[in-house]
N, C-alpha and C positions, 0 to 999 in steps of 0.2 A: 573520590566519593566512597571510598572503601572504610574510612574511619567514621567513628562515630561522631555524630553532630549534636551538638549542645543547642537545644531551642531556647531563644531568649524568653524571659519572663512575660514581657509584653504579648509575645505570639501565643505563649502557653495560655495567657488569659484570654485572648481573643478565640482559641480553639475552644477553650472550656465553656464561653458564653455562647458559641455557635456563630460569632459574627465574623469569622475567618472564611474567606472565600475558599473552596476546596475545589481544586480542578484535577484530582488525582483521577478520577475515572476517565475525564477528558483525555489525559496525557496516556492512559493506558489503552485506550482504543485506537489513538493515534499511531502508536508505537507497534502494537501488536496486530491490527488490523482485523479483519473478519475471518472467523475461522475458513478455512478452504477445502475442498475435495478436488484435488488437480488429476490430471492424465498424464502427467511427463513420463516419456519413456514406455508407454502402454502400461502403466501400472499406477493403480489408484493411491492416491497419497493423502493423508489427513494432516493439514497443517494448522496448528493453533500458535500464534506468535512465531517463536524460532524454532517449536518443536515440529519434527515431521516425522510421521509415522506411515510406513508402507502399509497396504491393506490388499496386496495381490491383483489380480488380474479381474476379478468380480466381485462385487459387493451389493448387499442388500439395504435398501434405503426405503424411507418413507419421504415423499415430496410432498412439503409444507406449502412451499408457494412459487411463483414465477414473477420475473420481472424482465419486461414488461408484461402485463397480465395480458395482453393482445398485442400481436406485431412482435416486432424485434428491437433490441439495443443495437446501437451501432458505435464503432471504434475507430479511429484513423490516427494512424502514425504516418508522417510524412516521409520518414526513411526507412518504411516498414518496421514489422513488429518482430521483436526478439523475445524471445520466451523467458529469459532470465532478467529483462530490463525492469527497473525499479523506476524509471520515471513515468509520469502519466502520460496518456495520449495526447496529441495535438489538437483533437476534437473528439467529442463524444456525446451520446444522446442515449441517456437511461431509457426514456419513454418512447424514442424511435421516430419522434416528430420534430423536434427542436433541439438544438445544442443546450447540453447541461448550462445551469448557471454560472458555474465556476470557470468555464471556458472563455479565456480573454480573445481569442481571434478565432471565431467559429468559421468554419469553411463555407457555411451558407446557413441562411435563417431557417430555412426548411429542408428537412431531411431529404423529402423525396425528390426535390428538384435539385439536390447537391450532385456535381458532376463526378464526385468519388463514390457515388452510389450506383453509377451505371456499369453494366456489365461491358468488360473490355477496358475499363479504367485502370487495370493492372492486368499482371500477368502471372500466373500461377507457377509453382515450382516445375510442373510436367510441361509449361509453355503454352497453357490454354488460357482461354479469357476467365478474368476475375474481377472482383470489384476491390479498388483501393480502399475503401470503408468497409470493414468487416462486420458481418450480422452476427448476433449472439441471441441465445435465450438463457437467461440466469434462473439458475434453480435453487431453492433453499431447502436442504434436503438433512435429514435426521439418519444417521445409523440405524436400522431396523432394531438390532440388539439393544442399542441405548435406549430406544424409545419404548421397547417392552418392558426395559427395568425402569425408567424413570420417565414417562411421557411429557411430564409437566417441565422438567428442568433440564433435558437432554440437551447437548449442543447441537445448534444446527449451523450446517457447512453450505458455504456458496460453491456451486457448481456450475461452471459456464459450458452450455452446451454449445459446441463449435460448428462452423458451416457444415463439415461433413457429416455430423450427426443429426442435424436439423430434420431431414426427411424421416428418419428412423422415429425420431421424438414426435413428430407430427403423426405418423402412422399410430405410435401407440396412443397417443391421445384419442384418435378416431376409434380405436379398438376398445378403450375404456366407455367411450360413449355408446358403442354400439351395445355395450353390455349393459348399459343402465347405470353407469357410476359417473356421479356429478362430478368427481375431483379426485386426483391421484393421492390427495392425503387421505383418504380412506382404504388404501391398498399399499402392501407391502410390494416394492419394485426392485427387480433384479437388473443391474445394469453390468454390462461385460462387452469387452473389446472384440470387434470383428476381425476375426484371425485372416479374412482376405483381404483387409485393407492394409495399404503400406504405411498409413499415419493413423494416428488414434482415432477410431470411428465407433461410437458407442451403441450398442443394440439393448433394448428395453423390453422387459416382459413382466408380466405381473404373476407373483408367487401365490397371493390370496389377500382376501380383505381382512381387515382388522375386525376385532372382537367388539362387543357392545360396550366393553369398558375403555378400550383404547381409542375407538373410531370417534365418539364424542370429543375427546381430549384433542385429537388430531385436528377436528373441524373448528375448534375454539381457537388454538394456536395459529392456524391457517388463516382465520379472519381477523386475528389481532395484528397480523404482519409486523410481528417484532423487529424483524429486520430492518423496517424502515427506520428505526431510530439507532442503527448499529453500523449503518454504512459509513467507512470513513472516506470523505473525499479528499484529494489534494488540496493543499493549503495554497490557494490561489486568490488574489483580489478579485471582487467582483467584475465581471465583465461590463462594458458599457452597455447603456440600454438599446434594444433592438426593436424594430418595429415589429407588431403581430405578425406571424406566418399567415399566408393567404389560405383561405379554406381549401381543403382538398378531398375528394373522396377517398375511401378506403382503399389501401394499397391491395392489389390482388397478387399473390403468390403463385405464380405459375409452376406447374411441375417440370421444373429445368433439371438437366443433367448437370451436376455441380463437379466442378474440378476438384479433385484433392488438392491439399494444402498441408504444408508441415507445421501450420499454426496450431498448438496443442492446448491452448486455454484462454481463448478470447469468445464466443458467439453463440419461432416460424410462425409458424402461422399458429391460429387459435386451438384450443382443445375443441 
């Protein structure tokens, strides 16, 4: 594909008239994926497509949104999670209630009743109890520096808050709530690694509130949820129709001691 390609006349005419289908953007999303902020090796890395830039052990961000907005996402790998694996999970749930629509063979039609969501369904690296299906909170964040320079167009990165960091993230949300701040999109948040933890574990703290020019822009981008249209899902045939999940009351997340795990890029409660 390196040599110059000659476009046939008919295709040129179709392109000029606007009748030719244009899938270039779709292919770009599928190959490049969503920009990500990862924590591999206890170092923050900003990844866009094939380009990856290290950003040290501390980074200032603006949290634009969370997925799901309430509760947790779930991810299950039958053979266990491998950080560098490119294959999709065997089962997953973005909303934490039921399997995603692209999953062909869901483990259960209702996440709360799935045996892989039970403590003790797996063993952690330290030998303690764990869940075979991992919990996560996905954040869509902007680098604070980039947001202050160009709040409307700056890149949003996907950051997965893993099971090791969920309690710290939840406590941070409670701190903001007690301070009367309605959303993390109105503040600059610093995240850094916990030096006492043997695996990547994040700590969150507020550095300051956005000014009157930046705050409203952050609010609008947060409400627009632009990430909803950019999530690249694995290309899989749709699964067979499943019966509606049985009604369940909201799950209560208990203040449980969580075993450390070596999984560094997959995985609470509400703000």
